[in-house]
C-alpha positions as CSV (number, residue, x, y, z in Angstrom):
1,M,0.0,0.0,0.0
2,R,1.0,3.6,-0.5
3,F,0.7,6.4,2.0
4,A,0.5,10.0,1.1
5,A,3.1,10.8,3.8
6,S,6.8,10.3,4.3
7,A,8.2,7.0,5.6
8,E,9.4,8.8,8.7
9,E,5.9,10.1,9.4
10,V,4.2,6.7,8.8
11,A,6.8,4.8,10.9
12,E,5.8,7.0,13.9
13,R,2.1,5.9,13.5
14,V,2.3,2.3,12.2
15,R,3.7,-0.5,14.3
16,A,6.8,-2.1,12.9
17,W,5.3,-5.6,12.7
18,L,2.8,-4.3,10.1
19,G,5.8,-3.6,7.8
20,T,8.5,-1.0,7.1
21,P,7.6,2.1,5.2
22,V,10.0,3.1,2.4
23,D,10.0,6.5,0.7
24,D,8.9,6.2,-2.9
25,G,10.5,9.4,-4.2
26,G,7.1,11.0,-5.0
27,G,6.4,12.5,-1.6
28,G,4.8,9.4,-0.2
29,C,5.9,6.0,1.0
30,V,5.2,2.3,0.3
31,L,4.4,-0.1,3.1
32,R,5.0,-3.8,2.4
33,G,4.4,-6.4,4.9
34,D,2.2,-9.2,6.3
35,A,0.5,-8.6,9.6
36,G,-0.8,-12.1,9.6
37,G,-4.2,-11.0,10.9
38,P,-7.7,-10.7,9.4
39,A,-8.0,-8.1,6.6
40,E,-10.6,-6.3,8.6
41,W,-8.2,-5.8,11.5
42,L,-5.5,-4.6,9.1
43,A,-7.9,-2.1,7.5
44,V,-8.6,-0.5,10.9
45,R,-4.9,-0.3,11.8
46,L,-4.1,1.4,8.4
47,A,-7.0,3.9,8.8
48,L,-5.8,4.7,12.4
49,A,-2.4,5.8,10.9
50,G,-4.2,9.1,10.1
51,Y,-2.8,9.5,6.5
52,E,-4.4,9.0,3.1
53,F,-3.5,5.6,1.7
54,T,-4.1,3.4,-1.3
55,V,-4.2,-0.4,-1.1
56,R,-2.7,-2.0,-4.2
57,A,-3.0,-5.6,-3.1
58,P,-4.3,-8.1,-1.9
59,E,-7.9,-8.0,-3.1
60,E,-9.1,-9.2,0.3
61,L,-7.6,-6.0,2.0
62,K,-9.1,-3.8,-0.7
63,V,-12.6,-5.2,0.0
64,A,-12.1,-4.8,3.8
65,V,-11.0,-1.2,3.4
66,R,-14.1,-0.4,1.2
67,E,-16.5,-2.1,3.7
68,L,-14.9,-0.3,6.6
69,G,-15.1,3.0,4.8
70,G,-18.8,2.5,4.1
71,R,-19.6,1.6,7.7
72,L,-17.7,4.6,9.0
73,S,-19.4,6.9,6.6
74,R,-22.9,5.6,7.5
75,A,-22.0,5.9,11.2
76,G,-21.0,9.5,10.7
77,R,-24.4,10.4,9.3
78,G,-26.0,9.6,12.7
79,A,-29.5,8.1,12.3
80,P,-30.0,5.1,10.0
81,E,-31.1,6.2,6.6
82,D,-31.2,3.1,4.5
83,G,-33.4,0.8,6.5
84,P,-35.7,0.4,9.5
85,A,-34.2,0.1,13.0
86,G,-33.3,-3.4,13.7
87,S,-32.4,-4.3,10.1
88,H,-28.9,-5.4,9.3
89,G,-28.6,-3.8,5.9
90,P,-26.5,-0.7,5.1
91,G,-27.3,2.2,7.5
92,A,-28.8,-0.1,10.1
93,D,-28.4,0.9,13.8
94,V,-26.7,-2.3,15.0
95,R,-26.0,-2.4,18.7
96,E,-26.0,-6.1,19.4
97,E,-23.0,-7.4,21.3
98,S,-22.6,-10.2,18.7
99,H,-21.7,-7.7,16.0
100,R,-18.5,-6.4,17.6
101,L,-15.3,-7.2,15.8
102,P,-13.2,-9.8,17.6
103,R,-10.1,-8.5,19.3
104,H,-6.9,-9.6,17.6
105,E,-3.3,-9.2,18.7
106,P,-0.1,-9.4,16.7
107,G,1.0,-12.9,15.8
108,G,-2.5,-14.2,15.3
109,R,-3.5,-14.5,19.0
110,S,-7.0,-13.6,19.9
């Protein structure tokens, strides 16, 4: 993936076990690595870095980033707009305990 920030800036915000950022000569940096965790978990970690980024591969991570972006966008709108309360479609106000993401730690431990 490519971040729109220098390798030095990204290294301060991204854990080393996710990969090592390398300046790409175009004002950004490339991060290559394998966190070994679920794509959803990696998508969250990348978003928390606080910089614009582009996922080039793998496809599973690209899908996870798009889905996370959609959920965050809907959550930011406040009230559900796309369905009745209690539905599980886009825009649903899901508060059930079973819908929380599992906690994952580096190295594949849960």
